[in-house]
N, C-alpha and C positions, 0 to 999 in steps of 0.2 A: 580241755576247757570247752564247755558247751556254749556256742553262740546262739542266742535266742531271738535277737532283734537287731536290725540294722539302724544305725543313726545316720551314717553316710558311708561313702566308699572306703573311708579310712578309719571308721569307728563303729564298734558293735557292742551291744549289751550282752554279757555272758553270765554263766553260773560256774563258779569254781568247784573244786572237789568237796568243799564244805557247804555247797549250795548257797553261797553268798553271791549277791549280785555285784558285778564288777563291769566297768567300761574298759574295753581293750582298744588300744590304738595301734595301727600298723598300716603300712602302705598297701592299699588295695584289699584289706581283709574283709571289707564289707561288700565287695563287688561280686555280683553273680551268686548263684546258688540259692537253695531254699533254707529256711530256718524252721526249727533248730538244726544245727549241724556242729560237728566237732571242729574245733579250730586248731590249726597247727601252731603250737607254742612258739616255734621258731619265727613265726610271722609277726608276733606281738612285740612292739617296741616299748609300750608303756601301759600300765594298768592304773585305774582310778577306782577306789572303793568309796562307798557312802555318797554317791552322786545322786541327788534327788531328781525328780522329773524336770524341774526348772533348770537344773544344772545340765542335764542331758540335752535339753533343748538348746541351751547356749552352745554346748559342744558341737551340735550339728552344724552351726554356722561358723565355727572357728577353723582356720586352716590347721591341719594336723601337725605340720612342721612347727608352727608357732606354738601350739599347745604342748608338744613334746619338748621343745626348747625351753619353754617357760617352766614346766614341771621340773626339768633337770636343773635349771639355774636356781629355782626356788628351794630345791633341796639343800643347796649350798647356802643360800641367803638366810634361811630360817636358823641355821646354826650360828649366824653372826648377830642375830637380833636378840636383845635381852627380854623380849616379850613374845607371847604366842600370837599367831595370826589366825584369822577366822578360817573355818573349814573350806570356804569358797575362795580363799586368797589366790590360789593358783589360777582358777577360772577368771577371777576378776583381773588379775595381772595379764593373763593371756589375752583377754578381751581388750584391755588397755593397749597392749603392744600391737595387737592386730589392727586396731583403729589408727594408731600412730604410724604404722607401716603403710597403711592405705593412704593416709594423708601425705606421707612422704613421696609415695609413688605418683600422686596427683600434683605434687609440687606445692602443697598447702603448708605454709609455715606460720607459726605464731611466735612473736617475741615475748616470752614469759618474763615480764619485768619483775615478778615477785620471786624469781629464782634465788636472788641474793638472800632474801628473808628465809626461804626454805633452807638454804645452805647453813644459815646461822642458827636457825631453830632446830633443825633436824640433821646435824652433820653426818651421823651414821647412815641414815636413810639416803642422804644425798650421795654419799660415797658409794653405796650399793647401787644407786641409780646409774652412776658413771660406769660401774662394773657391768651392769646389765647391758647398757648401750654398747660397751666395748665388746662384750661377748656376742651380741647380735651382729656386729660388724665382722667379727672373726669367723663365726660359725655359719651365718646365713647371708653374708655379703650385703646386709642392709645397713646403710649409714644414716642414722637418725641425727637430726640437728641437736646441738648441745642443750637447747631449751627443753628437750624432752626429759632430761635428767630430773628436773624439778617435778614434772608430772609423775614420773615413776616413783620418786621419793614420797610424794603426797599419797600415791596409791597405797604404799606400804603403811603410812601413818593411818590412813583411813581403814586399813584392814586389821588394826589392833583389836584384840578381843577384850571386851569389858572396859574399853576406854573410849574417849572421844577426843577429837582434835581440840587442842587448848583454845578456850574461848570463854569470855565472861558470859553470865546467864543472859544479860541484856543483849549482847551481841548474837548469842545463839537464838534468842527469841526473834531478833530482827531478821536473821537469815530465814527462820521458819516462816515469817510473814512474807518475805520476798518469794520464797519457793512456792508457798501456797497460792500467791496471787499470780505468779508466772504460770503455774500449772492450770489455774482456773481460766486464764486467758487462752491457753492452748486448747483446753476442753471446749470452751465456748466457740472458738473460731473453727474448730474441726468437728464440732457437734459430736463429741465422744466423751466417755468417762475413762480416765486413765487409772489403771490398777496400781495403787501405791505400794503394793506388796511384792512387785516383781523386781527381778534383777535389773531389768532395763530402766525402771524408774529410779532405782537406787543409783545407777550409773548417771542418769540424767541429773539427779540431785547433786551428785558430786561435782559435775561440771558447772552447775549454777552456783555452787559454793565457791568455786574458783573465781567466777565472775564477781560474786559478792565481795570477796576479799579485795579484789582490785578496786571495786567501788568504794569500799571502806578506807582503803589506803590511798585513794586518789591516783591509782595507777591506771595505765591503759594497755590494752593489747595492741601490738602493732605487727604488721605483716606486709607482704608484697602481693596480696591477693585481691586487690580492689576490682580487677577485671573479672575474677571469678565470682565475686559478690554480685556484680552487675549482671553477669550472665545467669546466675542462680535466681535472681529476682525475676528475670524475664521468663525463665523456664518454669519456675514454681511461684506464680503470682499469689496463690492462696497462702502459701508458706511465708512469702515476703510480707503480706498484709498482717499476718500474725506477729511477725517480728516487729513490725512497725507499732503494733498495739502494745507489745511488751516494752519496747523502747520508750513509748509515750508514757506508760505507767512509771517506769524507772525515773524518767526525767521529772515527771510531776510529783512523785512521792519521795524521791531520794535526791532530787536536785542535781542529777548527773545525766549528761547527754552522752549516749553511747556513740562510739565511732563506728564507721562502716566495718572495721575489722572486728569489733566486738559483736556487731550484728551478724557478721558471717559466722563467728564462733557460735552464737546462739542458733543461727539457722541450721548449722550442721547437726547440732544435738537435738533440737526440736524435731527435725526431720527424722532423726534416728529413732527417737522414742515413739513418734507417731507411726512410723513404718512398722515397727515391731507390734504396736497396738493393733494395727490393721491385720497383720498376719495372725495374731492370736484370735481376733474376732472371726476370721475366715476359716479357722481350723474346724 
């Protein structure tokens, strides 16, 4: 297999014997050497076909072990689901797990109070979420809190092809309104234009959707991260100001006052989408 371009030290873009483009993963396969060059097949742990430019960019930032684990476990998961998943389902799940692992290492936890509803509405996906959390513990030594099961389940639900998360048209319209206004506030405060067609924005929209469901259901996010929220406000005053503007909009328009935990939840994801936006603009 001919390696033609490096993504990172553990991932390279290749051409196979049929001249098809494929991303190969393996420990250290992108390290050193010039391109193009022949790649030792024994060094390849996993291959991914049909990965577009956006997908390759996402893979650059994902830990190889998390991506390989996710691909392996999703091979099993897809056989259990009665529907097809989107072509990017593995990357989306790997990104979700990578972020969950990063939060766990930093001691950031959220009490997902909507978990019971997810378990009742999507019992199969919830069961698979438990399975993935258990496999993470067994294979990677990562112990995710139980509340992450619901997040993984909703990740699967959102990855359905040709379907949408169950919601009335008025509810969907209301969410669209909330998402558009939150996005507009972020753009105004950071004097930027967010590309709505990127994977990063889709991920951001999913997290705003989680928050929207809690607002609609009168639920709250709770955690033990108040000190972290206070420290984050001091470290990132511009970001904190943006979160205050979003919080003010939600309170004025939706009659819901966000807790500090919910503001922290927003802060993390606004920071993430803005950081990626800045990276894209500087390329």
